[in-house]
N, C-alpha and C positions, 0 to 999 in steps of 0.2 A: 515645733520647727517645720513640720510638713505643712501646717496651715499657713505659716508665714511665707514659705516658698510659693504656695498656691496663690496667695494674695498678691505677692510680688509679680508673679507671672501674669496674673489677671490685669494688674495695673499697667504692666509693660505692653501687653496686647492692646489694651484700650488706647494707649498713647501711640503705639507704633503702627497699628493697622491703618488708621486714616492717613498717616504720614506716608506709608508705603503706597497706598492707593494714589495719592497725589503725585508721588514720584513716578509711578508706573504711567499715569496719564501724561506726564511730561516727558516720558521716554528715558528716564534716568535709571535704567535697569541695573547698572553697577552699584548704585547707592542702595537700591532695593535689596540686592544680594547681600550687602553688608548688614543691613538692618535685619534681614531674614536670618542671617547667621547669628546675630546677637540674640534674637528672640528664640531661636532653636535651643540654645543652651538653657535658658530658664524654663522652657517647656519640658525639656528632658528632665531637669532637676525635680520638677513637681509631678512627674509621672504621666504627662500628657503625650503618650507615645505616638498616637495618630497625628496629632498636631505637629509634633517634632518632625515626623517623617515628611509631612506636607511642606513644612518650612524648609527642610533640607532640600527637597526637590525644587522648590522655588529658588533657593539660593543657587543651586547647581544650574538650573535652567537660565537664570539671569546672567550667570558668569560665562556660559557657553554661547557660541554663536547660535541663537535660537530665533525662530520666527515668532511673530506676534501671537499666533494661535497657541503655540506651546506655552508661552508665558501666561497667556490668559487662562489656559487650562490649569496651570500650576497655581495661579492666583485664586482661581475659583475653588480649588481644593483647600487652600489655606483658609479662605473665608468660611467655608463650610465647617472645617475642623475647629476653627476659632469660635464659631457660633455654638458648636456642640460643647466646647470647653467652657465657654462663658455661661451657657445654660446650666451646666453642671455646677459651676461656681455659685450661681444664683440660688440653686436648690440647697446648697450647703448652709446658706445664711438664714 
């Protein structure tokens, strides 16, 4: 079951991250917040705590009146944690 959760979270990340990036570039931060919230749940279920925290911060930052720098910083953290998670996933196979 744990492996299935991990694989599901990995697939969701690979699909959602590029979509979130496109939305950020288009200024659609509310939609990014919704997607970040969805991915947060699957990250938490598979034990990716640092990624879960970064996604939660992005969600909160995008929902609050935030400046572009704050959103960019939150996004940078998400991409870094996602890369770490995906690298760990690759080493499991």
